[in-house]
C-alpha positions as a Markdown table, in Angstrom:
| # | Residue | x | y | z |
|---|---|---|---|---|
| 1 | Met | 109.3 | 69.6 | 132.0 |
| 2 | Lys | 110.7 | 72.4 | 134.0 |
| 3 | Pro | 113.7 | 73.0 | 131.8 |
| 4 | Trp | 111.7 | 72.9 | 128.7 |
| 5 | Phe | 109.0 | 75.3 | 129.9 |
| 6 | Lys | 111.9 | 77.7 | 130.9 |
| 7 | Asn | 113.4 | 77.5 | 127.5 |
| 8 | Tyr | 110.0 | 77.7 | 125.6 |
| 9 | Arg | 107.7 | 79.8 | 128.1 |
| 10 | Gly | 108.3 | 83.3 | 126.1 |
| 11 | Ile | 107.0 | 81.5 | 123.0 |
| 12 | Ile | 104.2 | 79.7 | 124.7 |
| 13 | Trp | 103.0 | 83.0 | 126.4 |
| 14 | Leu | 103.3 | 84.9 | 123.0 |
| 15 | Val | 101.3 | 82.2 | 121.1 |
| 16 | Ala | 98.7 | 82.1 | 123.8 |
| 17 | Gly | 98.2 | 85.9 | 123.6 |
| 18 | Ile | 97.9 | 85.8 | 119.9 |
| 19 | Val | 95.4 | 82.9 | 120.0 |
| 20 | Val | 93.3 | 84.7 | 122.6 |
| 21 | Gly | 93.4 | 87.7 | 120.7 |
| 22 | Ser | 92.3 | 86.3 | 117.4 |
| 23 | Leu | 89.5 | 84.3 | 119.0 |
| 24 | Ala | 88.2 | 87.8 | 120.6 |
| 25 | Gly | 88.5 | 89.2 | 117.2 |
| 26 | Leu | 86.5 | 86.6 | 115.6 |
| 27 | Leu | 83.8 | 86.4 | 118.2 |
| 28 | Leu | 83.4 | 90.1 | 119.2 |
| 29 | Gly | 83.9 | 91.8 | 115.7 |
| 30 | Lys | 84.5 | 95.4 | 115.8 |
| 31 | Lys | 83.8 | 95.6 | 119.5 |
| 32 | Val | 87.4 | 94.8 | 120.0 |
| 33 | Glu | 88.4 | 98.4 | 118.6 |
| 34 | Val | 88.7 | 99.3 | 122.5 |
| 35 | Leu | 91.8 | 97.1 | 122.6 |
| 36 | Lys | 93.6 | 99.0 | 119.9 |
| 37 | Pro | 95.2 | 101.5 | 122.3 |
| 38 | Ile | 96.9 | 98.6 | 124.2 |
| 39 | Gly | 98.5 | 97.3 | 121.0 |
| 40 | Asp | 99.4 | 100.9 | 120.1 |
| 41 | Val | 101.3 | 101.4 | 123.5 |
| 42 | Phe | 103.3 | 98.2 | 122.9 |
| 43 | Leu | 104.1 | 99.2 | 119.3 |
| 44 | Asn | 105.1 | 102.7 | 120.3 |
| 45 | Leu | 107.4 | 101.4 | 122.8 |
| 46 | Leu | 108.9 | 99.1 | 120.4 |
| 47 | Phe | 109.5 | 101.9 | 117.7 |
| 48 | Thr | 111.0 | 104.0 | 120.6 |
| 49 | Gly | 113.5 | 101.4 | 121.6 |
| 50 | Val | 114.4 | 100.1 | 118.1 |
| 51 | Ile | 115.9 | 103.4 | 116.8 |
| 52 | Pro | 118.8 | 103.7 | 119.1 |
| 53 | Leu | 119.2 | 99.9 | 119.0 |
| 54 | Val | 119.7 | 99.9 | 115.3 |
| 55 | Phe | 122.2 | 103.0 | 115.6 |
| 56 | Phe | 124.3 | 101.3 | 118.4 |
| 57 | Ala | 124.1 | 98.0 | 116.8 |
| 58 | Ile | 125.4 | 99.2 | 113.5 |
| 59 | Ala | 128.0 | 101.8 | 114.7 |
| 60 | Ser | 129.4 | 99.3 | 117.4 |
| 61 | Ala | 129.5 | 96.5 | 114.8 |
| 62 | Ile | 131.6 | 98.5 | 112.3 |
| 63 | Ala | 133.8 | 100.0 | 115.1 |
| 64 | Ser | 134.8 | 96.6 | 116.2 |
| 65 | Leu | 136.1 | 95.4 | 113.0 |
| 66 | Gly | 139.9 | 94.9 | 112.8 |
| 67 | Gly | 139.9 | 96.6 | 109.5 |
| 68 | Ser | 137.5 | 97.9 | 106.8 |
| 69 | Lys | 138.3 | 94.9 | 104.4 |
| 70 | Lys | 136.0 | 92.4 | 106.0 |
| 71 | Leu | 133.4 | 95.1 | 106.5 |
| 72 | Gly | 133.5 | 95.8 | 102.8 |
| 73 | Arg | 133.0 | 92.1 | 102.0 |
| 74 | Ile | 130.1 | 91.9 | 104.4 |
| 75 | Leu | 128.4 | 94.8 | 102.8 |
| 76 | Ser | 129.1 | 93.7 | 99.4 |
| 77 | Val | 127.7 | 90.1 | 99.8 |
| 78 | Thr | 124.7 | 91.4 | 101.8 |
| 79 | Phe | 123.6 | 93.6 | 99.0 |
| 80 | Leu | 124.3 | 91.0 | 96.4 |
| 81 | Ile | 122.2 | 88.4 | 98.4 |
| 82 | Phe | 119.5 | 90.9 | 99.0 |
| 83 | Leu | 119.2 | 91.6 | 95.3 |
| 84 | Ala | 119.2 | 88.0 | 94.5 |
| 85 | Thr | 116.3 | 87.1 | 96.8 |
| 86 | Val | 114.2 | 89.9 | 95.6 |
| 87 | Leu | 114.8 | 89.0 | 92.3 |
| 88 | Ile | 113.9 | 85.3 | 92.7 |
| 89 | Ser | 110.8 | 86.0 | 94.7 |
| 90 | Ala | 109.5 | 88.5 | 91.8 |
| 91 | Phe | 110.3 | 86.0 | 89.1 |
| 92 | Leu | 108.7 | 83.1 | 90.8 |
| 93 | Thr | 105.6 | 85.2 | 91.5 |
| 94 | Ile | 105.4 | 86.2 | 87.8 |
| 95 | Val | 105.4 | 82.4 | 87.1 |
| 96 | Ala | 102.6 | 81.9 | 89.6 |
| 97 | Val | 100.6 | 84.7 | 87.9 |
| 98 | Trp | 101.1 | 82.8 | 84.5 |
| 99 | Leu | 99.9 | 79.5 | 86.1 |
| 100 | Phe | 97.0 | 81.0 | 88.0 |
| 101 | Pro | 96.0 | 84.2 | 86.0 |
| 102 | Ile | 93.8 | 86.9 | 87.7 |
| 103 | His | 90.8 | 87.5 | 85.5 |
| 104 | Glu | 88.7 | 89.1 | 88.2 |
| 105 | Gln | 87.4 | 92.4 | 87.2 |
| 106 | Leu | 88.1 | 94.9 | 90.1 |
| 107 | Met | 86.1 | 98.1 | 90.6 |
| 108 | Pro | 88.5 | 101.0 | 91.5 |
| 109 | Met | 88.2 | 102.4 | 95.0 |
| 110 | Gln | 88.1 | 105.9 | 96.1 |
| 111 | Ile | 91.6 | 107.3 | 97.4 |
| 112 | Thr | 91.1 | 108.0 | 100.9 |
| 113 | Glu | 94.7 | 109.1 | 101.7 |
| 114 | Lys | 96.7 | 112.0 | 100.4 |
| 115 | Ile | 99.4 | 110.9 | 98.1 |
| 116 | Asp | 102.8 | 112.8 | 98.2 |
| 117 | Ser | 102.9 | 114.8 | 95.2 |
| 118 | Gln | 106.6 | 115.7 | 95.2 |
| 119 | Pro | 108.9 | 114.7 | 92.5 |
| 120 | Phe | 110.5 | 111.2 | 92.8 |
| 121 | Gly | 114.1 | 112.7 | 93.0 |
| 122 | Asp | 112.8 | 114.8 | 96.0 |
| 123 | Gln | 111.5 | 111.5 | 97.4 |
| 124 | Leu | 114.9 | 109.7 | 97.1 |
| 125 | Thr | 116.7 | 112.7 | 98.6 |
| 126 | Lys | 114.5 | 112.3 | 101.7 |
| 127 | Leu | 115.0 | 108.5 | 101.6 |
| 128 | Phe | 118.6 | 108.7 | 101.9 |
| 129 | Thr | 119.1 | 111.9 | 104.0 |
| 130 | Thr | 117.4 | 114.5 | 106.3 |
| 131 | Ser | 118.0 | 118.1 | 106.7 |
| 132 | Asp | 118.2 | 118.2 | 110.3 |
| 133 | Phe | 120.0 | 115.9 | 112.8 |
| 134 | Met | 116.9 | 115.4 | 115.0 |
| 135 | Glu | 114.9 | 113.9 | 112.0 |
| 136 | Leu | 117.3 | 110.9 | 112.2 |
| 137 | Leu | 115.6 | 110.0 | 115.4 |
| 138 | Ser | 112.2 | 109.3 | 113.5 |
| 139 | Arg | 111.5 | 105.8 | 112.2 |
| 140 | Lys | 110.2 | 107.5 | 109.1 |
| 141 | Ser | 114.0 | 108.3 | 108.3 |
| 142 | Met | 115.3 | 104.8 | 109.1 |
| 143 | Leu | 117.8 | 104.6 | 106.0 |
| 144 | Ala | 119.0 | 108.0 | 106.5 |
| 145 | Met | 119.8 | 107.0 | 110.1 |
| 146 | Ile | 121.3 | 103.7 | 108.9 |
| 147 | Ile | 123.8 | 105.6 | 106.5 |
| 148 | Phe | 124.6 | 107.9 | 109.4 |
| 149 | Ser | 125.5 | 104.9 | 111.6 |
| 150 | Val | 127.7 | 103.4 | 109.2 |
| 151 | Leu | 129.2 | 106.7 | 109.1 |
| 152 | Val | 129.8 | 107.0 | 112.7 |
| 153 | Gly | 131.0 | 103.4 | 112.8 |
| 154 | Phe | 133.7 | 104.1 | 110.1 |
| 155 | Ala | 134.8 | 107.4 | 111.8 |
| 156 | Thr | 135.3 | 105.5 | 115.0 |
| 157 | Leu | 137.1 | 102.7 | 113.4 |
| 158 | Gln | 139.5 | 105.2 | 111.6 |
| 159 | Ser | 140.1 | 107.3 | 115.0 |
| 160 | Gly | 141.9 | 104.3 | 116.5 |
| 161 | Glu | 143.2 | 104.8 | 120.2 |
| 162 | Lys | 141.8 | 108.4 | 120.1 |
| 163 | Gly | 138.3 | 106.9 | 119.6 |
| 164 | Ala | 138.6 | 104.0 | 121.9 |
| 165 | Ala | 136.5 | 105.5 | 124.6 |
| 166 | Phe | 133.7 | 106.3 | 122.0 |
| 167 | Ala | 133.9 | 102.9 | 120.6 |
| 168 | Gly | 133.3 | 101.5 | 124.3 |
| 169 | Phe | 130.3 | 103.8 | 124.6 |
| 170 | Leu | 129.0 | 102.3 | 121.3 |
| 171 | His | 129.5 | 98.8 | 122.6 |
| 172 | Ser | 127.8 | 99.8 | 126.0 |
| 173 | Gly | 125.1 | 101.5 | 124.2 |
| 174 | Asn | 124.5 | 98.4 | 122.1 |
| 175 | Glu | 124.2 | 96.1 | 125.3 |
| 176 | Val | 122.0 | 98.4 | 127.2 |
| 177 | Phe | 119.3 | 99.0 | 124.3 |
| 178 | Lys | 119.3 | 95.3 | 123.6 |
| 179 | Asn | 118.1 | 94.7 | 127.3 |
| 180 | Val | 115.8 | 97.7 | 126.9 |
| 181 | Leu | 114.2 | 95.7 | 124.0 |
| 182 | Val | 114.2 | 92.7 | 126.0 |
| 183 | Leu | 112.0 | 94.4 | 128.7 |
| 184 | Ile | 109.8 | 95.8 | 126.1 |
| 185 | Met | 109.3 | 92.4 | 124.6 |
| 186 | Lys | 107.9 | 91.1 | 128.0 |
| 187 | Leu | 104.8 | 93.0 | 127.0 |
| 188 | Ala | 104.5 | 91.1 | 123.7 |
| 189 | Pro | 101.8 | 88.5 | 124.6 |
| 190 | Ile | 99.5 | 91.4 | 125.7 |
| 191 | Gly | 100.4 | 93.9 | 123.0 |
| 192 | Leu | 100.4 | 91.4 | 120.1 |
| 193 | Gly | 97.2 | 89.8 | 121.5 |
| 194 | Ala | 95.5 | 93.2 | 121.4 |
| 195 | Tyr | 96.8 | 93.8 | 117.9 |
| 196 | Phe | 95.8 | 90.5 | 116.5 |
| 197 | Ala | 92.3 | 91.1 | 118.1 |
| 198 | Tyr | 91.8 | 94.3 | 116.4 |
| 199 | Gln | 93.0 | 93.3 | 112.9 |
| 200 | Val | 90.8 | 90.2 | 112.9 |
| 201 | Gly | 87.7 | 92.0 | 114.3 |
| 202 | Val | 88.1 | 95.0 | 112.1 |
| 203 | Phe | 89.8 | 94.0 | 108.9 |
| 204 | Gly | 89.1 | 90.3 | 108.7 |
| 205 | Pro | 85.8 | 90.6 | 106.8 |
| 206 | Gln | 87.6 | 92.5 | 104.0 |
| 207 | Leu | 89.5 | 89.4 | 103.0 |
| 208 | Phe | 86.3 | 87.9 | 101.7 |
| 209 | Gly | 85.3 | 90.9 | 99.3 |
| 210 | Ala | 86.1 | 91.5 | 95.7 |
| 211 | Tyr | 89.9 | 91.1 | 96.0 |
| 212 | Ala | 89.6 | 87.6 | 97.1 |
| 213 | Arg | 91.1 | 86.1 | 94.0 |
| 214 | Ser | 94.2 | 88.3 | 94.0 |
| 215 | Leu | 94.5 | 88.0 | 97.8 |
| 216 | Gly | 94.1 | 84.3 | 97.6 |
| 217 | Leu | 97.0 | 83.9 | 95.0 |
| 218 | Tyr | 99.2 | 86.3 | 97.2 |
| 219 | Tyr | 98.5 | 84.4 | 100.4 |
| 220 | Ala | 99.0 | 81.1 | 98.9 |
| 221 | Phe | 102.2 | 81.9 | 97.1 |
| 222 | Gly | 103.5 | 83.9 | 100.0 |
| 223 | Ala | 102.8 | 80.7 | 102.2 |
| 224 | Phe | 104.6 | 78.5 | 99.7 |
| 225 | Tyr | 107.7 | 81.0 | 99.5 |
| 226 | Phe | 107.7 | 81.2 | 103.3 |
| 227 | Val | 108.0 | 77.5 | 104.0 |
| 228 | Val | 109.7 | 76.2 | 100.8 |
| 229 | Leu | 112.1 | 79.0 | 99.5 |
| 230 | Phe | 113.1 | 79.9 | 103.0 |
| 231 | Ser | 113.8 | 76.4 | 104.0 |
| 232 | Leu | 115.9 | 76.1 | 100.8 |
| 233 | Tyr | 117.9 | 79.4 | 101.7 |
| 234 | Ala | 118.5 | 78.0 | 105.2 |
| 235 | Phe | 119.6 | 74.7 | 103.6 |
| 236 | Val | 122.0 | 76.4 | 101.2 |
| 237 | Ala | 123.4 | 78.4 | 104.2 |
| 238 | Gly | 123.9 | 75.6 | 106.7 |
| 239 | Gly | 122.5 | 72.3 | 105.4 |
| 240 | Val | 119.7 | 70.3 | 107.4 |
| 241 | Glu | 121.3 | 71.9 | 110.5 |
| 242 | Gly | 120.5 | 75.2 | 108.9 |
| 243 | Ile | 117.1 | 74.6 | 108.5 |
| 244 | Lys | 116.6 | 73.4 | 112.0 |
| 245 | Arg | 118.1 | 76.4 | 113.5 |
| 246 | Tyr | 116.2 | 78.9 | 111.2 |
| 247 | Trp | 112.7 | 77.5 | 112.2 |
| 248 | Lys | 113.6 | 76.7 | 115.7 |
| 249 | Asn | 114.5 | 80.5 | 116.0 |
| 250 | Asn | 111.7 | 82.0 | 113.6 |
| 251 | Ile | 108.6 | 81.9 | 115.9 |
| 252 | Ile | 109.0 | 85.0 | 117.9 |
| 253 | Pro | 110.2 | 87.1 | 114.7 |
| 254 | Ser | 107.2 | 85.9 | 112.7 |
| 255 | Ala | 104.8 | 86.7 | 115.4 |
| 256 | Thr | 106.2 | 90.1 | 115.9 |
| 257 | Ala | 106.0 | 90.8 | 112.2 |
| 258 | Val | 102.5 | 89.7 | 111.6 |
| 259 | Gly | 101.4 | 91.4 | 114.8 |
| 260 | Thr | 103.0 | 94.8 | 114.2 |
| 261 | Cys | 103.1 | 94.9 | 110.1 |
| 262 | Ser | 106.3 | 96.5 | 110.7 |
| 263 | Ser | 109.8 | 95.2 | 109.4 |
| 264 | Ile | 111.5 | 97.8 | 111.4 |
| 265 | Ala | 109.7 | 96.7 | 114.7 |
| 266 | Thr | 110.8 | 93.2 | 114.2 |
| 267 | Ile | 114.4 | 94.1 | 114.0 |
| 268 | Pro | 115.0 | 93.4 | 117.8 |
| 269 | Ala | 113.5 | 89.9 | 117.6 |
| 270 | Asn | 115.4 | 89.2 | 114.4 |
| 271 | Leu | 118.7 | 90.3 | 116.0 |
| 272 | Asp | 118.0 | 87.9 | 118.8 |
| 273 | Ala | 117.0 | 85.1 | 116.6 |
| 274 | Ala | 120.3 | 85.6 | 114.6 |
| 275 | Lys | 122.3 | 85.3 | 117.8 |
| 276 | Asn | 120.7 | 82.1 | 118.7 |
| 277 | Met | 121.3 | 80.7 | 115.1 |
| 278 | Gly | 125.0 | 81.2 | 115.6 |
| 279 | Ile | 125.3 | 84.1 | 113.2 |
| 280 | Pro | 128.3 | 86.4 | 114.3 |
| 281 | Asp | 127.3 | 89.7 | 115.7 |
| 282 | Glu | 129.4 | 91.9 | 113.3 |
| 283 | Ile | 127.3 | 90.1 | 110.4 |
| 284 | Ala | 124.0 | 90.2 | 112.2 |
| 285 | Asn | 124.3 | 93.7 | 113.4 |
| 286 | Val | 125.1 | 95.1 | 110.0 |
| 287 | Ala | 122.7 | 92.9 | 107.6 |
| 288 | Ile | 119.6 | 92.7 | 109.8 |
| 289 | Pro | 119.0 | 96.4 | 110.3 |
| 290 | Leu | 119.9 | 96.9 | 106.6 |
| 291 | Gly | 117.4 | 94.3 | 105.6 |
| 292 | Gly | 114.7 | 96.0 | 107.5 |
| 293 | Thr | 115.0 | 98.7 | 105.4 |
| 294 | Leu | 116.1 | 97.6 | 101.9 |
| 295 | His | 115.3 | 93.8 | 101.7 |
| 296 | Lys | 111.8 | 92.9 | 101.1 |
| 297 | Asp | 110.7 | 89.6 | 99.5 |
| 298 | Gly | 107.1 | 90.1 | 100.5 |
| 299 | Ser | 106.9 | 93.6 | 99.0 |
| 300 | Ser | 108.4 | 92.3 | 95.9 |
| 301 | Ile | 105.8 | 89.4 | 95.6 |
| 302 | Ser | 103.0 | 92.0 | 96.4 |
| 303 | Ser | 104.4 | 94.4 | 93.7 |
| 304 | Ile | 104.0 | 91.8 | 91.0 |
| 305 | Ile | 100.5 | 90.8 | 92.2 |
| 306 | Lys | 99.5 | 94.5 | 92.3 |
| 307 | Met | 100.8 | 94.8 | 88.6 |
| 308 | Ala | 98.9 | 91.7 | 87.6 |
| 309 | Val | 95.7 | 93.2 | 89.1 |
| 310 | Val | 96.2 | 96.4 | 87.2 |
| 311 | Phe | 96.9 | 94.7 | 84.0 |
| 312 | Ala | 93.7 | 92.5 | 84.4 |
| 313 | Leu | 91.7 | 95.7 | 85.4 |
| 314 | Phe | 92.8 | 97.3 | 82.0 |
| 315 | Gly | 92.5 | 94.1 | 79.9 |
| 316 | Lys | 96.2 | 94.1 | 79.1 |
| 317 | Ser | 98.6 | 91.2 | 78.8 |
| 318 | Phe | 101.2 | 90.6 | 81.6 |
| 319 | Asn | 103.2 | 87.9 | 79.4 |
| 320 | Ser | 105.7 | 90.1 | 77.1 |
| 321 | Thr | 109.4 | 90.0 | 77.8 |
| 322 | Glu | 109.4 | 93.8 | 77.9 |
| 323 | Val | 106.8 | 93.8 | 80.6 |
| 324 | Val | 108.5 | 91.1 | 82.6 |
| 325 | Ile | 111.8 | 92.9 | 82.7 |
| 326 | Leu | 110.3 | 96.1 | 83.5 |
| 327 | Ala | 108.4 | 94.5 | 86.3 |
| 328 | Leu | 111.7 | 92.8 | 87.9 |
| 329 | Gly | 113.2 | 96.2 | 87.7 |
| 330 | Met | 110.2 | 97.9 | 89.4 |
| 331 | Thr | 110.4 | 95.4 | 92.4 |
| 332 | Val | 113.9 | 96.2 | 93.1 |
| 333 | Leu | 113.3 | 99.8 | 93.1 |
| 334 | Val | 109.9 | 99.7 | 95.0 |
| 335 | Ser | 111.7 | 97.5 | 97.7 |
| 336 | Ile | 114.0 | 100.3 | 98.3 |
| 337 | Val | 111.6 | 103.1 | 98.1 |
| 338 | Glu | 109.0 | 101.4 | 100.6 |
| 339 | Gly | 111.9 | 101.4 | 103.2 |
| 340 | Gly | 111.6 | 104.9 | 105.0 |
| 341 | Ile | 109.5 | 107.4 | 103.1 |
| 342 | Pro | 106.0 | 107.9 | 104.4 |
| 343 | Asn | 103.5 | 106.5 | 102.2 |
| 344 | Gly | 106.3 | 104.9 | 100.6 |
| 345 | Gly | 104.1 | 102.2 | 99.3 |
| 346 | Tyr | 101.9 | 104.6 | 97.5 |
| 347 | Val | 105.1 | 106.2 | 95.8 |
| 348 | Gly | 106.0 | 102.6 | 94.5 |
| 349 | Glu | 102.6 | 101.9 | 93.0 |
| 350 | Leu | 102.8 | 105.6 | 91.4 |
| 351 | Leu | 106.2 | 104.5 | 90.1 |
| 352 | Phe | 105.2 | 101.3 | 88.4 |
| 353 | Ile | 101.8 | 102.8 | 87.2 |
| 354 | Ser | 103.6 | 105.7 | 85.6 |
| 355 | Ala | 106.4 | 103.4 | 84.2 |
| 356 | Tyr | 103.5 | 101.3 | 82.4 |
| 357 | Gly | 101.6 | 104.2 | 81.1 |
| 358 | Phe | 98.3 | 103.5 | 83.2 |
| 359 | Pro | 95.8 | 106.2 | 83.8 |
| 360 | Pro | 95.4 | 107.5 | 87.6 |
| 361 | Glu | 92.5 | 105.2 | 87.9 |
| 362 | Ala | 94.7 | 102.4 | 88.2 |
| 363 | Leu | 96.0 | 103.5 | 91.6 |
| 364 | Pro | 93.2 | 102.7 | 94.1 |
| 365 | Ala | 93.1 | 99.0 | 93.1 |
| 366 | Ala | 96.8 | 98.8 | 93.7 |
| 367 | Met | 96.4 | 100.5 | 97.0 |
| 368 | Ile | 93.7 | 98.3 | 98.5 |
| 369 | Ile | 95.9 | 95.1 | 97.5 |
| 370 | Gly | 98.8 | 96.7 | 99.3 |
| 371 | Thr | 96.8 | 97.3 | 102.4 |
| 372 | Leu | 95.2 | 93.9 | 102.5 |
| 373 | Val | 98.4 | 91.8 | 101.9 |
| 374 | Asp | 100.4 | 93.7 | 104.5 |
| 375 | Pro | 100.6 | 91.1 | 107.2 |
| 376 | Met | 101.9 | 88.5 | 104.9 |
| 377 | Ala | 104.2 | 90.8 | 103.2 |
| 378 | Thr | 105.8 | 92.0 | 106.5 |
| 379 | Leu | 106.1 | 88.4 | 107.6 |
| 380 | Leu | 108.2 | 87.5 | 104.4 |
| 381 | Asn | 110.0 | 90.9 | 104.5 |
| 382 | Ala | 111.1 | 90.6 | 108.1 |
| 383 | Thr | 111.8 | 86.8 | 108.3 |
| 384 | Gly | 113.4 | 86.7 | 104.9 |
| 385 | Asp | 116.2 | 89.0 | 106.6 |
| 386 | Thr | 117.4 | 86.5 | 109.0 |
| 387 | Val | 117.7 | 83.7 | 106.5 |
| 388 | Ala | 119.4 | 86.1 | 104.0 |
| 389 | Thr | 121.8 | 86.9 | 106.9 |
| 390 | Met | 122.5 | 83.2 | 107.2 |
| 391 | Leu | 123.4 | 83.2 | 103.5 |
| 392 | Val | 125.7 | 86.1 | 104.1 |
| 393 | Thr | 127.4 | 84.2 | 106.9 |
| 394 | Arg | 127.8 | 81.1 | 104.7 |
| 395 | Val | 129.6 | 83.4 | 102.0 |
| 396 | Val | 131.8 | 85.4 | 104.5 |
| 397 | Glu | 132.5 | 82.9 | 107.1 |
| 398 | Gly | 132.7 | 79.6 | 105.0 |
| 399 | Lys | 130.5 | 76.4 | 104.9 |
| 400 | Asn | 131.5 | 75.3 | 108.4 |
| 401 | Trp | 130.1 | 78.5 | 110.1 |
| 402 | Leu | 127.6 | 76.6 | 111.8 |
| 403 | Ile | 130.0 | 73.9 | 113.4 |
| 404 | Ala | 132.4 | 76.7 | 114.5 |
| 405 | Lys | 129.5 | 78.5 | 116.4 |
| 406 | Ser | 128.0 | 75.3 | 117.9 |
């Protein structure tokens, strides 16, 4: 029993913390708000450590490649698989909406947060770039920082022997910050337990309000997608052994995603899981940080649900070919937009509401749905990155990649 406990004690303590926190939230209700600062401290530490980790992981992975041909293949396959899974999740959600139509009449809610009124072009500029180097250190500029990391990695690769010392620095930095995150994650049972207590105690009752029908559809379909589709992707990537490895190493990333409601905060757990799955570092260190910003199966599903809610609210059909094609296009764009812009989800909602010609009154309903599905959406977004990275490895390394890494 001792070796078994040694291998699984981290998971056991994490699950125990989450269970205790959830029970505290159920029993004490809003009194658990006093625990929120504990969860905030853990989350702040996680966000502080993850920014340099992502920089060093991407830059060192690129710098370590023998040539840019393999990197180009990794990036092209990664983007194609991200696009494919986002479109699959969106289309299957449309089918679910057709099978279980949302007829609930939803009352618009008052907008309580200020929406960024800048033109969409300016929002995209902020998404991909920053005007100051220091702004790259903010998690709100995650995609801009990833692009900068790619540039640094390429520049190091092209520098050859003259850049060897800097390449060594990148590799050392990657190792150091991986261990920084290991130390931070030792606080996960307490930090995530406090966060679960707060979420269950404060937000739990809202799930039984007027939005229960659309939320029920989202959570039911999300659970189906999480179990069935991710298992299917893992099977395509590595057969039965791929399924076993994925679910064996998916517990901590799943708990981190639900507890923090942040794909970015889950990147360290995903990188560790990818290593345990046998995914090569040069693939994982590129695909997973990119996935944390660009790949969002959960957001794709929530976009369709929000569109269906707005259509039902205004008594319009969600069945025409033009509506479906536009919806699929919107989900891809929203998945990218939500990656790094402050209030990115609200920008995505404004985007599809404008595209379909709905009045501003449609926005509050979409906003509240987006808020209440956030835990499940983050779970699908974050854990979808590792299974997508398995698919990337299958294409890049060949069908025997799991045997080679055993």
